[in-house]
N, C-alpha and C positions, 0 to 999 in steps of 0.2 A: 480491527482489521490488521492483518499481518502482511507486511511486505516481504516476499520471499526473494532470496538471492542465491545465485550459484556462481561458481568461478571455476573455470577449466584449468587454472594454473595449479602448480604443485602446492602442497599444503603450506609451505612457508610464505607463499605469495597470496594465498587466499585469505581466509578469515584470521583474526576477527575483522568484521566489516564495520565501517563507519557510515551511519545514515545521517542525512540532513534534509530539511525542507528548504529548498532553494528559493521558491517564490510562491505567491498566492496565499500565504498565511497571514492575511490581514488581521490585525488586532491580536495576533498570537493565539488564535483559538484552537490550534492543534499542536501536538508534539509527537516526535517519533523516538522510540526507545532504542537502546543499543542493540536490542534483539530484532528491530525492524517492526515493532508494533506501532501502528498509527493510532493515536488516542486523542480525545478531546482534552483541552487544557483549560477550558472555561465552561461556565454554564451558558447555554444558548437562550437568548430572549426571543420571544415571538416577534417577527418582523411585521411591518405593515402589509407587505404583499403575501404573507402566509408561508413562504418557504425561502430558503437561502441556498445558493449553490456556490461551491468553492472549487477551484481548480488548483491543486497543489503540484508543484514540481518537486519530485523526490530524487535525491542523488545518493548513490551508495559507492563507497570507495573500498578497494581491497587493501591488503596489507603489503603490497609489493613496494619496491623502491625503484623508480618513483611509483606512487600509488596510481592505479588506473581506476576509472569510474564508469558508471552507467547511470542513465536517468530515465525516469518514467513520469507520466502525468497521471494524476488520480483525480477523478471528479467526485466530489462529495456533495450530496444533497441532503439538507436538514429539513425535515418536515415534522409537523405536529402530528404525532402518532394517533391522536384521538379524532382527527378530522378526515383522514384519507385512508382509502383501501390500500392493501399492499401493492407495491409497484415493482415489477420486474422489467428491466430494460434489456434490449438485445446486448449480449455480452460475448465477446470472443476471448477464449482462453486457450493458450497453447500449453499443452501438458507433455512433459517428457516421460514416456512410458517405455520401459525396457522391452525389447522383443523377446519372445519366448517366455514371458513371465506368466505365472498363473493368473486366471481371471480373479477379479476382486481387488485389483490394484487401486489404492486410494488416490483419487484425483483432487478432492477438495470438498468444501461444504458450501452450499448455496444458502445464503441468509436473507 
């Protein structure tokens, strides 16, 4: 999963960005890379209840002086892939699409 970031500042105040997991990372099961990729950091064990849910608070800092930041919450649900059908939840995504651009503008991938 990749966390995307944007900054309307001039280039010297924008990237490189710094990402961190602020809360919800019990037992350090997740990590976020310098590129904003959210990854597992451990092997998940099957729990008694069959699935686990994690709410991570992610913060990204820009390169300004002083650095500014923005935060987002990400819900992660770990399920045993061999027991459950695919699940798609209602999801709202805001996409920035240029006006007067050709059709076929890439918006993202549903996984």
